[in-house]
Backbone as a ProteinNet text record, in pm:
[ID]
protein_1_A
[PRIMARY]
MALQVDGDGEHLWIADPGSKNMKSNGSYEPVKGEGGGQVVKMTLDGQLILRITQPDHDVYANGTFAPTSMATLDSGDVWVADGYGESYIHRYTADGEYLSSINGEEGDAGRFACPHGVWIDRRKSEPELYVADRTNHRIQVYDTSGGFLRTFGAEVLTSPSNFAVDGDQMIVGELRARLAVFDIDDTFVCYIGENESIARVERNSAEDVPGWPNNLDASGNVIRSRIIEPGKFNSPHGLAADSDGNLYSGEWLVGGRYTKLVKQ
[TERTIARY]
-401.7	-512.2	-605.1	-735.7	-832.5	-947.1	-1003	-1119.6	-1242.7	-1342.2	-1466.6	-1580.7	-1657.3	-1775.8	-1897.1	-1981.8	-2100.4	-2220.6	-2328.5	-2449.6	-2434.7	-2332.7	-2309	-2204.9	-2159.6	-2060.6	-1925.3	-1821.5	-1684.6	-1612.7	-1538	-1462.9	-1323.6	-1231.9	-1096.5	-1078.9	-1021.3	-976.8	-824.3	-769.8	-624.5	-575	-473.5	-410.2	-286.4	-279.8	-167.9	-103.4	16.4	80.5	124.7	118.4	148.2	291.5	375	514.7	564.6	674.8	732.6	884.5	951.1	1097.3	1150.8	1231.7	1290.7	1442.5	1507.3	1652.5	1717.9	1817	1891.8	2031.7	2132.2	2271.5	2300.8	2248.4	2279.7	2193	2103.2	2014.8	1870.1	1778.6	1636.5	1577.2	1521.4	1466.3	1319.1	1236.5	1093.9	1070.8	990	949.7	798.7	752	608.9	535.8	415.5	329.8	245.2	178.9	98.6	-26.6	-83.4	-210.2	-200.2	-81.2	-66.7	-126.9	-125.7	-180.8	-330.5	-378.4	-520.2	-556.2	-683	-737.9	-846.7	-848.2	-947.6	-1023.4	-1150.7	-1236.9	-1265.2	-1243.3	-1254	-1330.2	-1387	-1441.3	-1325.2	-1353.8	-1248.1	-1190.5	-1263.2	-1208.7	-1146.8	-1125.4	-1046.7	-1122.8	-1254.2	-1331	-1333.5	-1302	-1297.5	-1438.4	-1461.8	-1590.5	-1580	-1471.7	-1457.9	-1311.2	-1279.9	-1143.7	-1150.6	-1070.8	-1060.4	-924.9	-925.3	-801.2	-784.3	-686.3	-649.6	-769.7	-793.1	-908.1	-881.9	-988.9	-979.1	-947.7	-818.4	-774	-651.9	-641.4	-533	-394.5	-383.8	-251.8	-188.6	-272	-219.1	-193	-198.1	-161.1	-18.6	68.3	206.3	247.2	148.4	176.2	145.6	175.5	158.6	61.8	-29.4	-123.3	-66.5	-28.8	34.4	-24	-145.6	-214.3	-148.4	-155	-93	-191.1	-311.2	-405.6	-545.2	-645.2	-782.2	-858.7	-969.7	-1055.8	-1199.6	-1288.5	-1427.7	-1517.2	-1616.6	-1716.1	-1838.8	-1922.2	-2043.6	-2136.6	-2126.2	-2206.7	-2163.6	-2044.8	-1987.7	-1882.3	-1878	-1773.6	-1636.6	-1534	-1399.1	-1301.4	-1214.2	-1103.6	-978.6	-909.2	-789.4	-669	-564.7	-442.4	-344.5	-311.3	-208.6	-74	-27.9	91	220.6	232.3	357.6	351.7	242.5	228.5	235.3	119	114.4	74.8	71.6	39.8	-95.7	-193.2	-332.3	-411.7	-531.3	-624.5	-757.6	-811.5	-929.7	-1048.1	-1166.3	-1289.9	-1368	-1416.2	-1495.7	-1625.7	-1726.2	-1849.7	-1826.7	-1927	-1920.5	-1909.8	-1948.8	-1939.3	-1812.2	-1723.2	-1596.3	-1598.8	-1703.5	-1709.9	-1633.1	-1544.5	-1463.2	-1549.9	-1526.7	-1604.8	-1522.9	-1412.6	-1339.3	-1200.1	-1118.8	-981.5	-941.7	-843.6	-777.5	-626.8	-548.5	-402.4	-328.4	-400.1	-337.7	-343.5	-369.8	-373.2	-506.2	-599.6	-730.7	-722.6	-623.6	-612.1	-479.7	-447.6	-326.2	-202.8	-219.4	-104.1	-18.6	-81.5	-5.3	-9.3	54	52.2	101.3	29.8	75.1	209.3	286.3	408.1	411.4	377	360.1	254.9	126.7	19	-3.6	78	86.3	-36	-95.2	-208	-327.1	-448.1	-571.3	-655.4	-735.7	-812.6	-933.2	-1047.2	-1166.3	-1174.2	-1167.5	-1174.8	-1321.8	-1369.6	-1508.6	-1521.2	-1418.8	-1422.9	-1512.8	-1539.8	-1618.6	-1756.5	-1837.6	-1974.1	-1975.1	-1877.8	-1867.4	-1739.5	-1748.1	-1626.3	-1539.6	-1408.2	-1312	-1213	-1158.1	-1058.6	-919.2	-838.5	-700.5	-605.9	-506.5	-408.9	-268.8	-197.4	-57.5	29.5	61.4	136.9	286	335.4	460.2	582.6	609.1	732.4	727	608.3	593.6	592.3	605.6	618.7	499.4	378.7	262	138	29.6	-101.4	-193.8	-266.2	-366.1	-504.9	-599.5	-733.7	-835.9	-928.9	-1034.7	-1169.3	-1277.2	-1407.9	-1424	-1527.4	-1539	-1576.6	-1607.8	-1634.4	-1511	-1401.2	-1278.3	-1252	-1315.5	-1290.4	-1182.5	-1081.6	-969.5	-1014.8	-961.3	-994.4	-873	-764.9	-649.4	-532.1	-417.9	-299.4	-231.3	-158.6	-88.8	23.9	108.7	209.7	347.7	366.3	496	608.7	576.4	680	726.3	646.6	678.9	685.4	649.8	648.3	758.9	813.9	912.3	863.5	778.5	743	610.8	501.3	372.4	326.1	285.4	255.3	118.4	64.1	-60	-121	-243	-318.3	-382.2	-401.2	-485.8	-549.6	-653	-721.9	-751.2	-736.3	-772	-848.7	-981.4	-1062.6	-1052	-1015.4	-999.6	-859.7	-769.9	-632.3	-609.5	-537.5	-497.6	-349.3	-315	-174.2	-131	-19.7	34.9	162.6	167.7	290.3	387	507.5	610.9	713.7	736.9	831.5	967.9	1005.1	1133.1	1122.6	1092.2	1125	1051.2	918.3	842.7	694	612.4	472	453.5	361.6	332.1	185.2	158	22.9	-28.9	-154.4	-220.2	-355.6	-402.3	-534.1	-641.7	-765.6	-877	-872.1	-793.4	-777.9	-652.2	-591.6	-470.9	-348.1	-352.2	-237.7	-145.9	-17.5	80.3	87.7	91.9	99.4	236.2	280.8	408	447.1	571.6	617.4	615.3	601.1	609.3	716.7	805.5	904.1	1003.9	1035.7	1124	1266.9	1321.8	1463.8	1533.7	1594.8	1647.2	1757.2	1833.4	1941.6	1888.2	1761.6	1698	1604.8	1521.7	1414.8	1466.3	1578.3	1622.6	1722.2	1754.4	1845.5	1770.5	1844.7	1784.1	1674.8	1566.9	1455	1499.8	1443.7	1474.1	1621.4	1689.1	1829.5	1846.9	1937.2	1967.7	2117.9	2192	2337.1	2399.7	2333.7	2392.9	2359.5	2272.5	2236.4	2247.2	2365.1	2381.2	2286.1	2211.9	2120.2	1984.1	1959.3	1829.5	1716.7	1610.4	1573.5	1645	1734.1	1814.7	1957	2053.8	2195.7	2268.7	2394.3	2479.4	2593.5	2629.8	2746.2	2873.3	2987	3115.2	3125.5	3047.2	3049	2941.9	2866.7	2761.8	2630.2	2616.4	2490.9	2390.4	2263.3	2158.5	2136.3	2138.2	2112.1	2012.8	1956	1862.7	1931.8	1856.2	1911.3	1974.6	2089.8	2158.7	2121.7	2044.1	2019.3	1876.7	1806.5	1671.3	1676.5	1596.9	1595	1451.9	1430.8	1298.1	1258.8	1134.4	1086.9	1116.9	1194	1223.4	1188.5	1128	1089.6	1204.8	1193.9	1289.6	1223.4	1105.6	1041.5	893.9	809.6	667.3	601	542.6	484.6	336	288.1	146.6	110.5	-12.8	-52.2	-201.2	-237.7	-378.6	-397.7	-521.8	-558.6	-677.6	-683.7	-800	-898.1	-1006.8	-1113.2	-1070	-959.9	-907.9	-802.1	-771.1	-670.7	-529	-508.7	-375.1	-336.2	-208.4	-159	-75.8	-84.6	-9.4	62.3	193.4	272.5	349.5	343.2	425.9	533.5	658.7	769.8	824.6	876.8	928.7	1080.1	1122.7	1263.6	1276.7	1396.9	1420.8	1380.9	1294.9	1247.9	1127.1	1100	984.8	994.9	906	891.4	753.6	686.8	557	567.7	506.7	512.7	371.5	342.3	216.6	246.8	177.5	187.5	58.4	69	-47.8	-83.3	-209.5	-254.2	-258.1	-201.3	-197.4	-314.5
651.9	724.2	625	650.4	563.8	647.6	603.7	668.9	587.6	654.2	588.8	643.8	553.1	591.9	543.1	635.9	598.6	680.3	674.9	744.8	895.2	948.2	1092.7	1135.1	1041.8	1074.9	1013.8	1077.1	1028.5	1109	1037.3	1102.8	1041.4	1120.9	1074.1	1050.3	935.4	907.3	913.4	986.2	1006.3	972.9	885.2	852.1	939.5	1009.4	1098.9	1049.7	992.4	940.8	1047.8	1174.3	1282.4	1329.2	1274	1319.5	1301.3	1368	1361	1362.5	1278	1276.8	1402.4	1477.7	1601	1591.5	1650.6	1642.8	1732.8	1676.4	1752.1	1693.5	1774.3	1731.3	1602.7	1593.6	1480.9	1358.2	1360	1246.7	1294.6	1201	1233.5	1182.2	1272.7	1238.2	1277.3	1200.8	1235.8	1363	1450.1	1574.1	1570.2	1586.6	1576.6	1701.9	1681.4	1792.3	1837.3	1948.8	2004.3	1921.8	1858.4	1788.9	1649.8	1589.4	1452	1355.3	1227.1	1126.9	1142.9	1121.3	1138.8	1070.9	1046.7	1004.6	1103.6	1150.4	1249.1	1200.4	1238.6	1216.1	1351.7	1361.2	1489.2	1474.6	1584.3	1587.8	1595.5	1571.3	1573.8	1713.4	1817.8	1952.9	2001.2	1908.1	1940.7	1985.8	1973.9	2013.9	1900.4	1935.2	1836.1	1794.3	1663.6	1609.5	1548.5	1474.9	1401.8	1388.3	1403.3	1379.2	1274.5	1170.3	1065.8	1079.6	1088.2	1104.4	986.4	997	888.7	840	708.3	656.9	655	644.3	632.2	486.6	454.1	316.5	318.3	218.8	216	214.5	160.6	148.5	284.9	391	524.7	606.1	540.3	611.4	662.7	582.1	623	593.3	577.1	537.6	647.7	617.7	714.7	659.6	743.6	709.1	760.4	667.9	705.5	620.8	652.9	569.7	570.5	456	439.4	398	355	307.6	301.1	289.9	273.2	193.8	133.2	59.2	77.1	109.2	136.9	17.5	-3.2	-107.1	-50.1	-137.2	-91.6	-19.5	-53.1	13.4	157.3	191.7	323.1	320.2	211.6	197.4	193.5	231.3	235.5	170	84	25.5	108.7	148	232.1	156.1	145	75.5	173.2	151.3	231.1	162.8	167	91.5	143.5	275.5	334.1	371.2	337.4	368	243.4	196.5	85.6	-46.7	-52.4	-176.5	-233.5	-146.8	-183.8	-145.7	-205.1	-165.1	-135.8	-17.6	29.9	45.1	17.4	33.8	154.2	235	353.6	350	420.6	437	537	547.7	644.3	787.3	811	943.9	963.2	862.7	876.3	833.7	764.5	717.4	586.5	580.2	460.4	344.1	223.6	105.2	-5.2	-45.2	-161.8	-164.7	-262.9	-274.2	-420.5	-447	-576.5	-551.5	-650.4	-634.3	-760.5	-859.8	-984	-1095.5	-1061.2	-1162.4	-1237.7	-1201.9	-1266.3	-1408.4	-1435.8	-1566.5	-1632.2	-1737.6	-1813.1	-1757.8	-1654.2	-1598	-1509.7	-1437.1	-1355.8	-1207.4	-1132.8	-986.4	-924.9	-821.2	-745.3	-678.1	-659	-578.3	-492.3	-367.1	-273.4	-321.9	-322.6	-354.4	-236.1	-226.6	-104.6	-80.5	-187.7	-171	-254.8	-200.9	-277.1	-261.8	-364.8	-368.2	-457.3	-418.3	-501.4	-578.6	-711.8	-799.7	-830.6	-785	-806	-903	-985	-1077.8	-1198.5	-1228.4	-1346.4	-1303.8	-1402.1	-1371.7	-1293.3	-1319.3	-1246.8	-1163.7	-1031.6	-949.6	-983.4	-963.3	-993.2	-878	-864.1	-760.9	-821.9	-771.8	-817.5	-717.7	-769.7	-687.9	-720.7	-620.2	-637.5	-624.7	-737.2	-743.8	-740.6	-621.2	-606.9	-666.2	-628.2	-674.1	-823.2	-880.3	-1025.1	-1100	-1029	-1089.5	-1176.6	-1131.2	-1214.3	-1127.2	-1191.8	-1128	-1200.3	-1123.4	-1181.5	-1141.1	-1232.4	-1210.7	-1223.5	-1127.6	-1121.6	-1107	-1139.5	-1100.2	-949.8	-891.8	-745.8	-694.4	-786.6	-747.5	-759.8	-813.1	-825.6	-963.9	-1065.4	-1202.4	-1264.9	-1324	-1382.2	-1500.1	-1508.3	-1618.3	-1702.9	-1639.6	-1717.1	-1623.3	-1684.2	-1607.7	-1681.5	-1608.4	-1671.4	-1580.7	-1634.9	-1556	-1555.1	-1613.1	-1603.6	-1666.5	-1762.4	-1830.2	-1748	-1650.3	-1578.5	-1426.9	-1375.3	-1230.9	-1190.3	-1072.3	-1015.7	-885.8	-809.6	-675.9	-628.2	-704.5	-662.1	-530.9	-438.4	-303	-251	-299.6	-244.1	-340	-307	-398.8	-325	-400.4	-358.1	-483.5	-467.1	-583.4	-560.4	-667.5	-667.5	-795.5	-784.5	-903.4	-994.9	-1120.2	-1215.9	-1216	-1136.8	-1135.3	-1020.1	-1050.7	-950.2	-921.9	-794.4	-754	-691.4	-738.5	-689.7	-612.9	-487.8	-410.8	-448.6	-489.1	-522.4	-409.3	-355.4	-245.6	-283.5	-409	-454.6	-496.3	-395.2	-395.9	-495.9	-512.3	-594.4	-586.8	-633.6	-661.4	-812.5	-861.4	-1004.5	-1025.2	-1122.2	-1149.1	-1278	-1274	-1390.9	-1409.2	-1535.4	-1559	-1545.9	-1575.8	-1554.6	-1647.5	-1755.6	-1849	-1822.5	-1705.2	-1664.2	-1745	-1804.6	-1881.4	-1788.6	-1795.2	-1709.9	-1744.4	-1640.1	-1657.9	-1619	-1496	-1449.1	-1316.8	-1273.4	-1139.1	-1052.4	-923.1	-825.8	-723.7	-696.1	-589	-610.9	-736.2	-764.2	-717.8	-643.1	-607.6	-701.5	-807.2	-913.5	-865	-764.7	-716.9	-658.1	-618.7	-564.9	-668.1	-730.7	-816.1	-946.6	-998.9	-1132.6	-1135.8	-1019	-1020	-1066.5	-1088.9	-1134.4	-1038	-1090.4	-1006.2	-898.5	-776.6	-660.4	-621.9	-657.6	-620.8	-559.7	-463.9	-404.5	-387.5	-488.9	-478	-457.6	-509.6	-496.6	-362.1	-282.7	-151.7	-50.2	3.2	97.7	216.3	241.9	354	325.3	199	168.2	215.9	274.4	276.9	383.6	456.2	555.5	502.8	589.4	554	651.3	625.5	713.6	764.6	893.1	943.5	909.9	959.4	924.6	969.9	1070.3	1121.2	1057.5	964.6	898.6	971.6	1075	1148.5	1073.5	1084.7	1018.5	1093.1	1019.6	1075.2	984.6	1032.9	952.7	826.4	718.9	590.2	597.8	533.5	526.8	401.8	311.8	182.7	170.9	282.6	279.1	240.3	139.9	90.6	87.3	123.7	106.3	-41.3	-68.2	-205.2	-281.7	-220.8	-284.3	-186.8	-239.6	-155.3	-138.5	-33.9	-6.1	-17	45	49.6	87.7	-0.7	31.5	56.2	173.3	213	241.9	268.9	290	219.1	168.7	90.1	109.2	118.9	132	73.1	34.7	-13.7	65.9	88.9	158.1	56.7	104.6	16.1	-68.5	-32.6	-110.1	-211.7	-218.3	-312.7	-260.6	-132.7	-74.4	-52	-68.3	-52.3	73.8	137.7	260	241.7	262.2	244.6	372	413	522.2	465.1	507.2	448	543	483.6	554.4	570.1	686.9	718	867.9	920.4	1062.6	1098.9	1198.2	1240.4	1165.9	1047.4	968	914.2	822.5	774.1	710.9	741	681.6	598.2	481.4	388.2	345.3	348.3	294.1	168.2	58.9	-67.1	-84.9	-90.9	-99.1	-245.8	-278.9	-417.2	-448.9	-561.7	-603.8	-696.2
-239.7	-300.7	-370	-363.9	-429.3	-482.3	-592.9	-651.8	-614.3	-556.2	-518	-603	-660.4	-736.4	-658.9	-615.9	-539.2	-587.7	-512.7	-553.8	-561.1	-494.2	-494.8	-597.4	-682.1	-783.7	-754.5	-805.2	-789.2	-680.2	-596.7	-489.8	-478.1	-430.3	-402.9	-253.6	-219.9	-84.2	-82.8	12.4	19.7	159.7	166.9	294.3	312.3	423.3	455.9	585	577.3	699.4	797.5	756.2	849.9	851.2	763.1	755.2	612.9	583.1	449.7	462.4	382.5	383.9	315.9	389.2	337.4	343.6	244.5	236.7	339.7	411.3	511.2	524.1	493.7	505.9	429.8	308.2	222.6	242.5	339.5	362.3	363.4	364.8	368.1	498.3	576.1	706.5	712.5	785.8	795.5	875	819.6	885.5	902.4	1025.7	1052.7	1007.6	953.3	915.9	1033.4	1018.2	1127.5	1155.2	1052	1068.6	1126	1125.6	1170.5	1070.5	1105	1015.8	998.2	875.6	847.6	715.3	698.3	569.6	533.5	409.2	368.7	246.5	242	126	63.5	-69.9	-137.3	-268.3	-315.1	-449.7	-548.5	-675.7	-776	-797.1	-753.4	-765.2	-633.5	-538.7	-420.4	-298	-296.6	-178.4	-75.7	46.8	154.5	194.9	200	243.3	382.4	407.8	533.7	569.5	696.4	745.7	856.4	844.3	945.8	1013.7	1144.8	1220.3	1316.3	1401.9	1493.1	1573.7	1575.7	1650.4	1800.5	1874.7	2020.3	2053.5	2052.8	2073.6	2164.5	2253.1	2351.6	2288.2	2166.5	2104.8	2079.3	2076.6	2050.2	2176.5	2291	2413.1	2402.3	2341	2315.4	2171.7	2085.1	1947.9	1848.7	1721	1612.5	1508.9	1465.2	1359.6	1227.6	1137.8	1011.6	899.1	853.3	754.7	617.4	551.2	420.1	311.2	349.2	249.3	310.2	222.7	269.2	163.6	206.7	114.5	160	67.1	101.8	70.1	154.7	135.8	66.1	12.5	-54.1	43.2	170.8	273.3	297.9	250.5	277.6	385.9	465.2	566.2	498.8	573.3	517.3	613.8	558.9	635	608.4	713.9	703.5	757.6	675.8	715.4	778.5	905.1	973.1	950.3	825.8	787.4	843.2	859.4	906.8	1054.1	1119.6	1261.3	1346.1	1392.1	1487	1422.5	1290	1217.2	1258.3	1264	1284.8	1159.6	1145.2	1042.3	1111.4	1086	1157.3	1062.4	1115.8	1038.2	1089.8	995	1024.9	945	994.1	917.3	804.4	718	608.3	659	784.3	844.4	925.5	925.2	995.1	1140.2	1182.8	1321.4	1334.9	1433.2	1454.6	1500.2	1439.4	1473	1538.6	1475.8	1524.4	1463.4	1507.4	1459.1	1446.5	1358.6	1350.6	1347.4	1393.6	1392.4	1352.2	1299.6	1256.5	1358.4	1483.6	1588	1591.1	1503.2	1500.3	1445.3	1358.7	1295.3	1326	1251.3	1279.4	1209.1	1127.5	1056.7	1146.7	1237.3	1331.4	1301.9	1389.1	1393.2	1263.4	1216.9	1101.2	1129.7	1023	1029.6	903.9	918.7	807.2	708.9	751.2	657.3	563.7	462.6	383	296	242.4	152.2	192.3	170.4	187.8	61.2	33.8	-91.1	-71.5	-126	-123.3	-254.2	-244.6	-360.6	-388.8	-504	-542.8	-660.7	-682.3	-795.3	-769.8	-645	-610	-558.4	-522.7	-478.2	-348.8	-260	-134.5	-133.9	-117.9	-114.8	5.5	-9.7	96.4	110	229	258.6	248.8	155.5	137.6	204.6	274.2	345.8	295.2	245.8	206	330.4	390.5	515.6	479.9	448.7	374.8	443.7	565.8	630.7	661.5	666.4	684.1	551.1	440.4	306.9	270	300.9	274.1	260.1	217.3	210.9	307.3	387.2	474.8	423.8	436.2	383	495.6	500.3	600.6	531	601.2	549.9	575.5	520.4	527.5	666	758.8	896.9	985.2	929.7	1006.9	1060.8	1006.2	1046.9	960.2	1022.6	948.4	864	739.2	649.3	613	566.6	519.4	495.2	465.2	425	310.5	227.3	115	67.3	-19.5	-88.8	-28.2	90.4	157.9	76.5	-9.5	-87.8	-207.5	-248.9	-372.5	-355.1	-238.6	-215.6	-118.5	-140	-46.6	16.4	-55.5	-7.5	-65.1	-48.3	-104	-42.3	-128.3	-80.5	-123.3	-235.9	-288.1	-388.3	-431.9	-517.2	-634.9	-742.7	-854.1	-910.6	-992.1	-1047.7	-1194.9	-1272.7	-1414.5	-1441.2	-1452	-1469.4	-1348.2	-1371.3	-1262.3	-1203	-1257.8	-1208.9	-1111.4	-1004.9	-906.6	-924.9	-927.9	-940.8	-809.8	-756.5	-629.8	-658.4	-616.3	-628.8	-518	-555.3	-457.4	-453.1	-334.8	-321.7	-377.1	-360.1	-410.8	-557.9	-641	-783	-870.3	-848.3	-941.8	-908	-1001.5	-977.8	-979.1	-896	-891.4	-926.2	-1013	-1060.5	-997	-947.2	-889.7	-956.6	-965.4	-1022.1	-914.8	-950.4	-859.6	-738.1	-748.6	-637	-555	-571	-498.5	-539.4	-657.1	-707.8	-786.4	-757.1	-824.8	-972.5	-1058	-1202.7	-1256.8	-1229.4	-1283.6	-1219.1	-1247	-1212.7	-1337.5	-1317.4	-1426.4	-1392.2	-1489	-1474.1	-1363.3	-1333.7	-1220.5	-1247.7	-1153.7	-1155.5	-1058.2	-1110.4	-1025.5	-931.6	-970.2	-883.7	-753.9	-755.6	-635.5	-572.6	-654.1	-602.7	-545.5	-593.7	-555.4	-440.3	-383	-268.7	-145.4	-38.9	85.6	129	182.3	223.1	320.4	296.4	379.6	375.1	269.3	253.5	115.7	104.9	-25.4	-38.1	5	11.4	-125.6	-231.2	-364.6	-429.3	-369.5	-423	-309.6	-282.5	-171	-183.7	-76.6	-75.2	-133.9	-177.3	-238.2	-147.3	-206.5	-348.3	-429.7	-365.1	-434	-446.9	-464.9	-462	-371.8	-348.1	-269	-356.2	-338.2	-410.2	-333.2	-379.6	-319	-174.2	-136.4	1.3	89.5	32.7	109.5	110.3	28.4	20.5	-67.9	-33.2	-110.2	-241.5	-352.4	-484.2	-557.6	-664.9	-744.5	-795.9	-801.7	-843.1	-982.1	-996.6	-1125.4	-1204.3	-1144.8	-1210.4	-1262	-1274.8	-1328.8	-1476.5	-1512.6	-1649.6	-1702.6	-1828.6	-1888.2	-1885.5	-1848.7	-1847.7	-1720.8	-1629.7	-1501.6	-1389.2	-1283.4	-1171.2	-1073	-993.9	-887.4	-750.7	-735.6	-603.3	-615.7	-673	-687.2	-551.3	-536.4	-407.9	-418.5	-539.6	-566.2	-695.2	-703.6	-819.9	-846.2	-974.4	-1011.6	-1150.7	-1181.1	-1313.8	-1363.6	-1495	-1550.5	-1608.4	-1666.8	-1714.4	-1833.9	-1900.2	-2012.7	-1970.6	-1840.5	-1793.6	-1797.8	-1833.2	-1827.2	-1681	-1651	-1514.9	-1503.1	-1386.2	-1358.1	-1224.8	-1225.1	-1103.5	-1071.3	-943.9	-894.4	-804.8	-824.6	-750.5	-643.9	-539.1	-421.9	-436.6	-482.3	-495.1	-518.3	-499.6	-521.5	-664.6	-678.5	-810	-858.9	-800.6	-840.1	-980.8	-1012.6	-1149.7	-1164.9	-1275.8	-1305.4	-1431.5	-1428.5	-1540.6	-1578.3	-1707.9	-1758.7	-1836.7	-1801.5	-1873.2	-1950.8	-2081.3	-2167.9	-2190.5	-2165.6	-2186.1	-2335	-2370.2	-2511.6	-2543
[MASK]
++++++++++++++++++++++++++++++++++++++++++++++++++++++++++++++++++++++++++++++++++++++++++++++++++++++++++++++++++++++++++++++++++++++++++++++++++++++++++++++++++++++++++++++++++++++++++++++++++++++++++++++++++++++++++++++++++++++++++++++++++++++++++++++++++++++++

């Protein structure tokens, strides 16, 4: 979800991957919705303005469109991350007309693997498109037209999923139990709220926390995590900052959890 402020006021952009995990026989399995994957633009009181659906692209001949994030340009164009589908990122006009796509093969970093989050960095003179290439444990950076620029973060990231900004600092939400802070030059600064028992295990493994991001009971059924601690993250899945620099994180686990970090 993203808030856009433009000449027509404030609007919400919402990415809907088209399915939801529902409990069945002690486990949670994805159940598809009737509308399929989509991105919608709405007024703050819930009126639909625009719906973006699967683009006319060969990758969807046998593929699934399951968007996880979007980022808008000053022109009104929008980049949509198909993070849970075919790991593509698509560009549309302000009216929802499909324009182009990128998939990571444009540069030397390689193919995206779950590009979960996209963000337009406006801290410098020229805005740039940042991609949270989650399963590849890195961030890829493009110009706003889709030209590859660079990649970074592989040495310090395990699961980048989303972005927020406070002044010159960029905060990256990592699904594996922490936030990571970078400066304006993409240099790593520190972690926030790291839960080492989750974040420091082998990448893409949760052997020390059975059932992570949840837990398992004695019968192997999925239950809410027992290791949630104040001040430590479990599974940051959404991230935002307000005008005062406070951070808000929504976590991916049974029952959910929201955390506000107040800037000192």
